[in-house]
N, C-alpha and C positions, 0 to 999 in steps of 0.2 A: 233252632241251633245250627249255624253254618259249620258243615263239615269241611276240614283242612285236608286238602287233597296234596299228598306227598310225593316226590319223585325221588326214587332210590340211585344213588350214583356210588359206585363202589360194590358189586354184587357177589363179594367171596362169602367165606365163612359165617362171618358176623352177621352179614344181610339174610344169610339163610336161616339164622336163629332168630332174628328179630322179626322176620315176617310172619310165622305164624301166630304170634302175638297179638296182630291185628283183630283176630277172629273175636278177641276178647275186649277188645276197645270199642269205646262210643265216641263220635264226632271226629273222626279221623279213618282216611283209606289211603292206600297207597295206589295210584294211578299211572305212575310211569317207573321205568326202569332204564339206566342208561349205562354201558359199557363202551369201551374204544372199538369193540368188534360187535356189529350190529348181531352176529349169531348169538353169540353170548346172552346178549340181552334178551332177544327173543326167546332164548330156550329157557332163562331164568323167569321172563313174565309170562310164558306159556304154564312152567310148573307151578308158579302162585296164583294164577288168575289175574295177572296184571295187564290193563288194557293196552296201554303203550309201553312200545320199545324202542329205544334210540341207539345207534350205533357211533355217537359222538356226545361230549357232555355239553356242547353248546346247543345243539338240540333240544336237551332237556331244559336248558336255562330260558330257552326262546319260548317254550311251551305256556302259554297265557294261562291255562287252564291248572297249572301246578302252583301252589301256594307256598310251598315250603320244600327245601331240599335236605335229604339225610346223606351224609357223606361217611361211606364207610371205608376208605380208601387207607393205606398204609400211614403212618404218622406222619412223616415229611412231606407226604402230599396234600395234607389238609389245608396248610395256608392259601397254596394258589387257588384251590378250588372253592374255598370257603370265599375269598374275596371275589372269584368271578361270579359265583352265586348271587352275592351280596350287590354287586353291582349291578347283576341283571335283575334285581328287584324281588329277590326271592328270600324267605327267612329261611334261616339254617340251623339245623341241630346236627352237630359233628361228634362224632364217635370219640372216644376217650382214648388218650390225652388230646385236648384240642389242638396243641401243637407239640411238635418235639422239643421245643426250648420256651422260655418264657419270652424272647423277643418276637417268635412268630406269633405268639398268643395274644402280645400287647397288639401288635399290627392288627390283627384280626378283630379285636375290640374296637379298636379305633374305626377301622372301616364299617364296622357295624352300626355304630354312633355316626359315622358320616352319612351313611345311607338310611338311617332310619328303619332298620329291619331287625327283627328278632334273631338274635344268635343265642345258643345253648349248647354246652357240653353234654354228651350223651352217657352222664354216669350213672347207669341204671339204678343201680343199688340205693341212691339216694333218694328213689321215688316209692320204694316199696312200703306197705302198710306199716310193717314192723320198725323201719327206720323211721317212719313218721312218728311213731308213736314212742320210739325211743328217744327223739329228741325233745319231744314234748316232757318225758319224763325228766330230763336233764334239765332243762330250762327252767320248768316248775319247782327244781328242787327235790325231786324225790329220791334221788340218790344222795343228797347232801352235797358237801364240796368234792369236788371231783379229784382223786389222788392218784389215778393211776390207768391209763388207755392202754389197751393191748390189740395188737390188730397181725393176722398172719394169713397172707395171701399169695400161695405159690403153687405150682404144678412141675412135675418133672417131665421134661423133653429131651431126649438125647440129641446131643448138638454134632456128635463124629457125623461126616458123612453130609451133613445138614448145614453146612456153615454157609451157604449163599439163601437159606430160608430167611424170611422175614425175621423170625424171632433172634436168630444169631447174627445178621447183618447189619454192620453198623451203618451202612449206606441207609438201609431200611429203617433205622431207629430201632434196631434191634435190643434187646436185654430185658431184664426184670422189672426195672425201674420204671420205663414207661408203659410196658404191658400190664404189669398187675401193681406195682407200687403205688400205683395213682391211689388205688383203693384205700391202702394206708394212710396215704396222706389225708384223702377224703374223710374217712371215719375220725381221723384226730380233729381235722378241722370242724366237722360237724359237733362232735364231743365239746370242743372248746368254744363254740358259736363264733368261730372266724378267727379267734384271738390268735396271734403268731407266736411260735416259740421264741425264746431269746437266744437258745442255742440248738442247733443239731450236729450230731456226731455221727458218721456212718463207716461202715466198714462192708467189704463185699469180696467174693470169689469170681474171678472173673474167667471168661472162656478165652480160649487160644485167640478166637477173631476179635477180643477186645470188649465185647459186652459184658455186663453182669449176669452170672448165673444164679446169684443169690446175693441180696443185700440187708443188712440189718440198721436200722435208724433208732437212735436215742434223742428225743428231743425233750426240752427242759423248759417249763415255763417260769415267769417269774412270781408267780403265786405258789411255786411248788410243785405242781403237776408234771409226772412225767409220762411220755408217750413212748411205747415201744411197738416199732413195727418192721416186720420181717417179710420179706418178698422174695420170689424165686421164679425162675423157670427151668432149673435145674434141681430142684427138689421138691417133693411132694408134702407141702406144709399141711397142717390142720388148719381148715377154714374157719377161723375162730376170730370173733370181734368180742371185745370184752371191755367195760368201763366200770370202775370200782370207785366207790364215792364213800364219805363217811357214815351214810345210812343206808349203804346196800351195794349191790352190783347188779350189773344186766349184762347177759351174754344173748349173742347171735352165732349160731351154726349157719355158715353160707350154704350148707348142704340142705338146709330146711330153713329157709327165710319165712317161712308162715308162723313160726313159734319164737317169742322173747321170753327169754327165761330170766327172772326176777328173783333177786335173793334177798332179804331185809337183813338189817344188822345183828338179829338175833339167829339168823340161818334159815328162817321158813323162806321155802323156795314156792315160788308160782310160777306156772306156764300161762302166758299171756297169747291167745290164739289170735294170729292176724293173717287170716287166710286169704288166698288169691287164685285165680284160675291161669293156666298156662306157666311160662318161665318168667313173665314180670316185666317183659321190656315194654308192654303196653302203658304203664304207667308213666313212663317218660314221655311218650309221645302225646297221650292225653294231655299231660301237665302244659307240656308246649302248645298244644293247639288251645288250651284254654286262655294263655298269654296272648297268643296270636289274636284270638278273637277280642280279648279285652284292651288290645292296642299297645300291650307291655312290650318293651324291647329286651327284657331279660328276665329269667325266672328267680322266683324268691328262695326256691328251694335248690336250686343250682345255677346262684349267680355267677356273674362274669370275673368278680373279684377273686371268686373263689379258685376258679379255673387259673387266673394269674397268680394267686399266692402259690398254688400246687406246682405249677410250672417253674416259679422261682425256686421254690423247695428242693423241686427234683435236680432242677441244674446245679444247685448246692451240693446235694449228694452225688451226682455224678462228678462233679469236680473234685470231691475229697476222695471218691474209690477209683478215679482215673479212668472213667468212660468218656470219650471223646468221640464225637460223630464228626465225619466230614463236612456237615453244613453247619456246625456250632458257631455261634456269633455272640457278641457281648449285647444285652438288652440296651436300647438307647434311651 
């Protein structure tokens, strides 16, 4: 089996959380790290035992030994870097959300198809064993007709004194919707097997900087299913994912994704063990590597249409609640 060699571009907090999970991965490794300052790249590479460090992104793109690039920069920078990597002949795994709006995502997808390179949004939770099992249960009808989907994803971070930080800065794509709301949309998309809602209603509390501190979404489907999603960077929300059907319900607690809780229509509860090692980021990289080895241009687990659908839904939510970014545009 060919080992897929990754280069890491964007070596901030998320990269530092992802890298340790490669110790539990097979068929992938990290061979290079790049930053705008060579010293930062060298310090990161030394800390994590990465063989190569580059002081520019172009040097990483030019490395013929690197098969794929992971992009973990702030959201508004994704499009430029994804396009540059694709044009350099690299496959790309891009941190969620893939783009800060749907127009950006559409252009990235078009470029990946032109270059015939693999592109995937790194929505890590989709790849966990528990999520795989839950998707299978829903699609096989174990829960019956899906009636209600609930998702709650958020944390508290103080904005006072941190107005220029990424989370609260409109120029950096700050706000709850892009940072955490993507998980609510992803879970709903999963449980509805890609079906789109006929309507979305949203409300939010905004920070003085103009980004959303907390947002609530109500989605209605033409078959009667209702989905409720709450997301926040200004409120510590319970990390709960729940899908309720006519034959039972299933729940995941994001603080422990190794257990799937299933309750049948008679109220009998089962705890379904779905163990894994580390934090779980390894699954998305192994899945991407499997696709690259197979010559696939996108993932069945995290398909490009899903990324575009979620970006469009996110744009609509932000339109309703009044969150505007300086780089916003209409999808062409």
